[in-house]
N, C-alpha and C positions, 0 to 999 in steps of 0.2 A: 617561440612563436607568440606574438602578441595577439590576444583575442579581446577586442574592445567591447564585446557583448556583455550586457548585464546578466547577473546570476538569475534574474527573473526568467530569462529564456530557458535555463535549465529546469527551473521549478515548473514552468509551463508544460514540460515534457513528462513530468512525474504526476502521480496520482495526487489529487488535492486532499485526500484523506490521510491524515498523519496520526499514527497511534500515539497516545500519550497516557500518562498515569498521574494519579493524585499523590501528593507527598505523604499521605496518611496510610497508604497501603503498604504491605510488607515487601521487602526486597525479593522474596520468593515469588510473589505475584508479578513483580516487574520483570524478573528473569524469565518467568513463564511466558509473558506477553512477547518479550524479545525473541524467545525460541519459536513461538508460534508464528510470528511475523517474519522470522529470519532477518532480524535487524540487530545491530550492536549497541544501540542507545535509544533512550526514550526521553522526550521532553516531559518535564514535571509541571503540570498545570494546576493552579489553584485560583479560584474565582475568575476563571477565563483569562488568567495571566500566566505567562511563562515565568516560573520561579526557580527553575533548575533543570538539570539534566542528570540522568543516571545511565551509566554504561556498564558493559560487561567488565571493563577494566576497574570501575569503581567497586563492583561486587568482589572481584578477585582480590583487590588490594585492601579493601576496607571491611570486608565481611569474612571471606574464606581464610585469608592469611592471618586475620586477627582472632580467629576461633569463635566468631559470633554466629548466631543462628539466623539464617536468611528468613526463616518463618516467624521470627520474633522481632527482627530489626525493621523499623519503618524506613521507607525511602528517604524521608526528610533528614534522617540521621547521616546518610552517606552521600546524598546528591551534591553535585557541583553547583555552587551558587553564583560564583563570579564568572558569568558566562561570556564567551566570545560570540558575538552575533554579527550578522551582516545586514545591510539594507538591500532591498531589491535592485537598487541602482548600482551597487558595487559590481565591478566587473568580475568575470570569472577569474582573471589573473589576480586581482586584489584578494579575492576569497581564498585562492590557493596559497598566496603569500601569507595571509592571516592565519590560515590553518597550519601552515608549516612553522611559522614563528611562535604560535601559541601551543603547538603540539596537540591539536585537536583533530579528530577524524570526522566529527559531525558539527555542522554549522547551522544554527537556526537563522532563518531569514525573517526579520521582523520589520514592521512598519508601525511606528508609534508603539502602542501596547499590544498590537495584534501580531501573532506569529503566523506568517504566510506559509511556512514549510521548513523543511530541513534539507540541506544538501550534504552529502558525504564526500570524502575525498575521492571515492570511487566514482561517484556521479560526475565529478568535474573531470577526472582523468578520462572517463568514457566519452564525455562531450568533446574534449580536446582531440582524442584519437579520431572521432567521427569527422570533426572539422578538418583535421590534417588529411584524412583519407579522401575527403571531397576535394580538397585543394590539389592533391596529387593527381586525382582523376582529371580535373580540369586542365592542369598543366600538361598531362599526357595527351589530352585531346588537342590542346593548342599546338603542341610540338608536332603531332601527327597531322595537323591541318584540318581536323574535324571539329574544331571549336566553333560553335554557332555565332560567337560575338565577333 
């Protein structure tokens, strides 16, 4: 199913408050924020600019499995730097394709130097399921003769 809507539509449905973390804090602090917010990744912000992302996967692979201490390792040491990002004009379909190709679960949406928000693969799947359910409902109404159009 093609969905020509821009990802900005999904962002508009989410809270405009995005949790973030500084690259100088410890990984333990980052994991604590993720646990408190029930999220799997955090943007890393320095001087009001997106400089990286840290995820539970980063923690598992780059701290826990390497025998490092999360209370002594700074986020800067393990954060992902080569980020895959989207613009608010990218379609939901383009974002899903990008996330699949790049194997990322969280996609920052940026415009210029400003991060507008983050969409997760779950956000996009939920959006598509909602659109499909609405389409099915409209088709059922049309078939039953109760469609207003």
